[in-house]
A tleap script that builds the chain and sets N, CA, C and O, in Angstrom:
source leaprc.protein.ff14SB
mol = sequence {
  NMET GLU LEU ASP ARG SER ALA SER CYS GLN
  HIE LEU ALA TRP VAL LYS VAL ASN GLY VAL
  ALA ALA GLU GLN LEU ILE LEU LEU ILE ARG
  GLN LYS ARG ALA ARG THR ARG SER VAL LEU
  VAL ARG ALA ARG ARG VAL ILE ARG GLU ARG
  GLN HIE LEU PRO THR ARG SER PHE ARG ALA
  GLN CSER
}
set mol.1.N position { 66.238 170.827 135.854 }
set mol.1.CA position { 66.811 171.488 137.040 }
set mol.1.C position { 65.778 171.645 138.137 }
set mol.1.O position { 66.114 171.529 139.316 }
set mol.2.N position { 64.518 171.908 137.778 }
set mol.2.CA position { 63.464 172.070 138.752 }
set mol.2.C position { 63.255 170.763 139.552 }
set mol.2.O position { 63.057 170.788 140.767 }
set mol.3.N position { 63.305 169.660 138.857 }
set mol.3.CA position { 63.153 168.334 139.522 }
set mol.3.C position { 64.236 168.165 140.564 }
set mol.3.O position { 63.957 167.742 141.686 }
set mol.4.N position { 65.507 168.502 140.199 }
set mol.4.CA position { 66.597 168.372 141.150 }
set mol.4.C position { 66.358 169.223 142.378 }
set mol.4.O position { 66.587 168.779 143.503 }
set mol.5.N position { 65.900 170.437 142.169 }
set mol.5.CA position { 65.653 171.344 143.267 }
set mol.5.C position { 64.628 170.792 144.270 }
set mol.5.O position { 64.848 170.792 145.481 }
set mol.6.N position { 63.510 170.326 143.724 }
set mol.6.CA position { 62.434 169.781 144.567 }
set mol.6.C position { 62.943 168.533 145.328 }
set mol.6.O position { 62.597 168.319 146.490 }
set mol.7.N position { 63.768 167.721 144.646 }
set mol.7.CA position { 64.288 166.536 145.264 }
set mol.7.C position { 65.214 166.893 146.430 }
set mol.7.O position { 65.177 166.249 147.478 }
set mol.8.N position { 66.041 167.918 146.242 }
set mol.8.CA position { 66.932 168.326 147.348 }
set mol.8.C position { 66.181 168.922 148.463 }
set mol.8.O position { 66.582 168.758 149.615 }
set mol.9.N position { 65.079 169.628 148.196 }
set mol.9.CA position { 64.223 170.197 149.243 }
set mol.9.C position { 63.599 169.052 150.076 }
set mol.9.O position { 63.563 169.088 151.306 }
set mol.10.N position { 63.119 168.053 149.349 }
set mol.10.CA position { 62.531 166.916 150.067 }
set mol.10.C position { 63.613 166.234 150.939 }
set mol.10.O position { 63.327 165.826 152.065 }
set mol.11.N position { 64.830 166.111 150.429 }
set mol.11.CA position { 65.921 165.511 151.146 }
set mol.11.C position { 66.217 166.300 152.429 }
set mol.11.O position { 66.430 165.728 153.498 }
set mol.12.N position { 66.224 167.638 152.286 }
set mol.12.CA position { 66.474 168.517 153.456 }
set mol.12.C position { 65.380 168.290 154.512 }
set mol.12.O position { 65.685 168.191 155.701 }
set mol.13.N position { 64.112 168.209 154.088 }
set mol.13.CA position { 63.041 167.990 155.050 }
set mol.13.C position { 63.216 166.657 155.729 }
set mol.13.O position { 63.050 166.552 156.945 }
set mol.14.N position { 63.546 165.645 154.974 }
set mol.14.CA position { 63.771 164.306 155.496 }
set mol.14.C position { 64.866 164.304 156.529 }
set mol.14.O position { 64.747 163.666 157.575 }
set mol.15.N position { 65.974 165.048 156.225 }
set mol.15.CA position { 67.098 165.116 157.157 }
set mol.15.C position { 66.674 165.808 158.457 }
set mol.15.O position { 67.050 165.362 159.541 }
set mol.16.N position { 65.895 166.891 158.362 }
set mol.16.CA position { 65.384 167.585 159.545 }
set mol.16.C position { 64.613 166.655 160.412 }
set mol.16.O position { 64.805 166.642 161.628 }
set mol.17.N position { 63.728 165.858 159.820 }
set mol.17.CA position { 62.905 164.902 160.541 }
set mol.17.C position { 63.776 163.911 161.308 }
set mol.17.O position { 63.486 163.562 162.452 }
set mol.18.N position { 64.827 163.474 160.669 }
set mol.18.CA position { 65.670 162.421 161.282 }
set mol.18.C position { 66.783 163.031 162.148 }
set mol.18.O position { 67.555 162.304 162.773 }
set mol.19.N position { 66.859 164.374 162.181 }
set mol.19.CA position { 67.841 165.033 163.063 }
set mol.19.C position { 69.305 164.758 162.687 }
set mol.19.O position { 70.161 164.596 163.557 }
set mol.20.N position { 69.575 164.709 161.367 }
set mol.20.CA position { 70.971 164.500 160.935 }
set mol.20.C position { 71.647 165.867 160.887 }
set mol.20.O position { 71.058 166.861 160.461 }
set mol.21.N position { 72.907 165.888 161.337 }
set mol.21.CA position { 73.679 167.113 161.369 }
set mol.21.C position { 73.895 167.672 159.958 }
set mol.21.O position { 74.006 166.917 158.992 }
set mol.22.N position { 73.954 169.001 159.853 }
set mol.22.CA position { 74.166 169.693 158.567 }
set mol.22.C position { 75.459 169.249 157.913 }
set mol.22.O position { 75.518 169.102 156.692 }
set mol.23.N position { 76.480 169.036 158.698 }
set mol.23.CA position { 77.795 168.608 158.167 }
set mol.23.C position { 77.636 167.256 157.451 }
set mol.23.O position { 78.168 167.069 156.357 }
set mol.24.N position { 76.918 166.335 158.056 }
set mol.24.CA position { 76.694 165.019 157.476 }
set mol.24.C position { 75.909 165.170 156.180 }
set mol.24.O position { 76.177 164.453 155.216 }
set mol.25.N position { 74.933 166.097 156.135 }
set mol.25.CA position { 74.130 166.325 154.963 }
set mol.25.C position { 75.059 166.803 153.812 }
set mol.25.O position { 74.947 166.319 152.686 }
set mol.26.N position { 75.944 167.725 154.098 }
set mol.26.CA position { 76.835 168.245 153.054 }
set mol.26.C position { 77.719 167.101 152.506 }
set mol.26.O position { 77.934 166.997 151.298 }
set mol.27.N position { 78.220 166.259 153.408 }
set mol.27.CA position { 79.031 165.112 152.983 }
set mol.27.C position { 78.216 164.184 152.122 }
set mol.27.O position { 78.713 163.704 151.103 }
set mol.28.N position { 76.965 163.910 152.497 }
set mol.28.CA position { 76.056 163.064 151.735 }
set mol.28.C position { 75.909 163.624 150.319 }
set mol.28.O position { 76.063 162.890 149.342 }
set mol.29.N position { 75.612 164.914 150.206 }
set mol.29.CA position { 75.379 165.506 148.920 }
set mol.29.C position { 76.631 165.405 148.059 }
set mol.29.O position { 76.545 165.090 146.872 }
set mol.30.N position { 77.801 165.672 148.653 }
set mol.30.CA position { 79.053 165.567 147.924 }
set mol.30.C position { 79.242 164.145 147.413 }
set mol.30.O position { 79.612 163.957 146.254 }
set mol.31.N position { 79.002 163.154 148.239 }
set mol.31.CA position { 79.135 161.760 147.834 }
set mol.31.C position { 78.175 161.435 146.694 }
set mol.31.O position { 78.554 160.792 145.715 }
set mol.32.N position { 76.919 161.892 146.832 }
set mol.32.CA position { 75.907 161.610 145.824 }
set mol.32.C position { 76.308 162.233 144.482 }
set mol.32.O position { 76.171 161.598 143.437 }
set mol.33.N position { 76.806 163.482 144.512 }
set mol.33.CA position { 77.246 164.133 143.273 }
set mol.33.C position { 78.346 163.347 142.614 }
set mol.33.O position { 78.297 163.096 141.409 }
set mol.34.N position { 79.333 162.956 143.380 }
set mol.34.CA position { 80.450 162.146 142.856 }
set mol.34.C position { 79.966 160.864 142.268 }
set mol.34.O position { 80.403 160.452 141.194 }
set mol.35.N position { 79.046 160.219 142.981 }
set mol.35.CA position { 78.527 158.933 142.533 }
set mol.35.C position { 77.752 159.061 141.215 }
set mol.35.O position { 77.971 158.304 140.270 }
set mol.36.N position { 76.826 160.057 141.180 }
set mol.36.CA position { 76.043 160.242 139.937 }
set mol.36.C position { 76.937 160.572 138.771 }
set mol.36.O position { 76.675 160.137 137.649 }
set mol.37.N position { 78.010 161.346 139.012 }
set mol.37.CA position { 78.941 161.692 137.941 }
set mol.37.C position { 79.566 160.429 137.383 }
set mol.37.O position { 79.588 160.226 136.169 }
set mol.38.N position { 80.080 159.567 138.274 }
set mol.38.CA position { 80.738 158.353 137.812 }
set mol.38.C position { 79.741 157.427 137.126 }
set mol.38.O position { 80.079 156.767 136.143 }
set mol.39.N position { 78.509 157.377 137.642 }
set mol.39.CA position { 77.436 156.529 137.039 }
set mol.39.C position { 77.171 157.000 135.637 }
set mol.39.O position { 77.071 156.187 134.718 }
set mol.40.N position { 77.052 158.325 135.449 }
set mol.40.CA position { 76.764 158.887 134.109 }
set mol.40.C position { 77.891 158.541 133.130 }
set mol.40.O position { 77.635 158.153 131.990 }
set mol.41.N position { 79.136 158.687 133.584 }
set mol.41.CA position { 80.285 158.376 132.733 }
set mol.41.C position { 80.230 156.901 132.348 }
set mol.41.O position { 80.450 156.553 131.188 }
set mol.42.N position { 79.939 156.036 133.311 }
set mol.42.CA position { 79.890 154.602 133.057 }
set mol.42.C position { 78.767 154.282 132.063 }
set mol.42.O position { 78.938 153.491 131.135 }
set mol.43.N position { 77.624 154.918 132.284 }
set mol.43.CA position { 76.459 154.664 131.446 }
set mol.43.C position { 76.774 155.063 129.976 }
set mol.43.O position { 76.445 154.340 129.036 }
set mol.44.N position { 77.423 156.239 129.818 }
set mol.44.CA position { 77.764 156.704 128.470 }
set mol.44.C position { 78.693 155.674 127.807 }
set mol.44.O position { 78.523 155.369 126.627 }
set mol.45.N position { 79.660 155.142 128.541 }
set mol.45.CA position { 80.593 154.193 127.997 }
set mol.45.C position { 79.870 152.932 127.571 }
set mol.45.O position { 80.150 152.384 126.505 }
set mol.46.N position { 78.943 152.468 128.392 }
set mol.46.CA position { 78.174 151.246 128.119 }
set mol.46.C position { 77.334 151.446 126.873 }
set mol.46.O position { 77.260 150.555 126.027 }
set mol.47.N position { 76.681 152.640 126.744 }
set mol.47.CA position { 75.847 152.931 125.611 }
set mol.47.C position { 76.706 152.915 124.349 }
set mol.47.O position { 76.287 152.371 123.327 }
set mol.48.N position { 77.902 153.504 124.405 }
set mol.48.CA position { 78.778 153.543 123.228 }
set mol.48.C position { 79.136 152.146 122.819 }
set mol.48.O position { 79.139 151.838 121.627 }
set mol.49.N position { 79.447 151.267 123.788 }
set mol.49.CA position { 79.831 149.901 123.488 }
set mol.49.C position { 78.653 149.142 122.882 }
set mol.49.O position { 78.817 148.389 121.922 }
set mol.50.N position { 77.466 149.345 123.450 }
set mol.50.CA position { 76.300 148.553 123.013 }
set mol.50.C position { 75.744 149.008 121.643 }
set mol.50.O position { 75.031 148.261 120.973 }
set mol.51.N position { 76.080 150.222 121.256 }
set mol.51.CA position { 75.620 150.722 119.951 }
set mol.51.C position { 76.277 149.868 118.811 }
set mol.51.O position { 75.713 149.733 117.725 }
set mol.52.N position { 77.454 149.314 119.089 }
set mol.52.CA position { 78.151 148.522 118.088 }
set mol.52.C position { 77.709 147.082 118.070 }
set mol.52.O position { 78.029 146.346 117.137 }
set mol.53.N position { 76.971 146.660 119.098 }
set mol.53.CA position { 76.545 145.282 119.198 }
set mol.53.C position { 75.131 145.125 118.635 }
set mol.53.O position { 74.331 146.059 118.694 }
set mol.54.N position { 74.822 143.944 118.088 }
set mol.54.CA position { 73.440 143.672 117.648 }
set mol.54.C position { 72.505 143.546 118.868 }
set mol.54.O position { 72.955 143.297 119.987 }
set mol.55.N position { 71.203 143.722 118.626 }
set mol.55.CA position { 70.234 143.796 119.732 }
set mol.55.C position { 70.194 142.468 120.524 }
set mol.55.O position { 69.949 142.486 121.731 }
set mol.56.N position { 70.426 141.348 119.878 }
set mol.56.CA position { 70.323 140.045 120.574 }
set mol.56.C position { 71.334 139.986 121.709 }
set mol.56.O position { 70.974 139.627 122.830 }
set mol.57.N position { 72.591 140.330 121.446 }
set mol.57.CA position { 73.619 140.258 122.472 }
set mol.57.C position { 73.339 141.273 123.582 }
set mol.57.O position { 73.643 141.030 124.750 }
set mol.58.N position { 72.765 142.391 123.209 }
set mol.58.CA position { 72.408 143.426 124.192 }
set mol.58.C position { 71.359 142.882 125.170 }
set mol.58.O position { 71.461 143.102 126.376 }
set mol.59.N position { 70.347 142.168 124.644 }
set mol.59.CA position { 69.307 141.604 125.499 }
set mol.59.C position { 69.896 140.461 126.377 }
set mol.59.O position { 69.500 140.275 127.527 }
set mol.60.N position { 70.816 139.737 125.812 }
set mol.60.CA position { 71.421 138.634 126.600 }
set mol.60.C position { 72.228 139.181 127.773 }
set mol.60.O position { 72.252 138.574 128.843 }
set mol.61.N position { 72.883 140.312 127.584 }
set mol.61.CA position { 73.667 140.913 128.636 }
set mol.61.C position { 72.819 141.415 129.797 }
set mol.61.O position { 73.170 141.205 130.957 }
set mol.62.N position { 71.713 142.073 129.495 }
set mol.62.CA position { 70.870 142.700 130.522 }
set mol.62.C position { 70.042 141.654 131.294 }
set mol.62.O position { 69.280 142.010 132.192 }
savepdb mol mol.pdb
quit
C-alpha cells in the first residue's frame, strides 16, 4: 500500500508540472483502476490455464 501511495503522489506532482486539470486527473485514475483490475483478472486466468500445461508449451507461448 505504501508503494501505491508514493506512486500516486509522484503522479500528482507530475500532473501539477504539466498543468493538467484535476477533473482529467480523476478520470485518469479511474481508468487506471479499471484497467489494472481487468489486467489482474486476465493474469489470474492465464496463470490458472498455464498451471495445467507443461513448461515447454508455456515457454513457446511467451
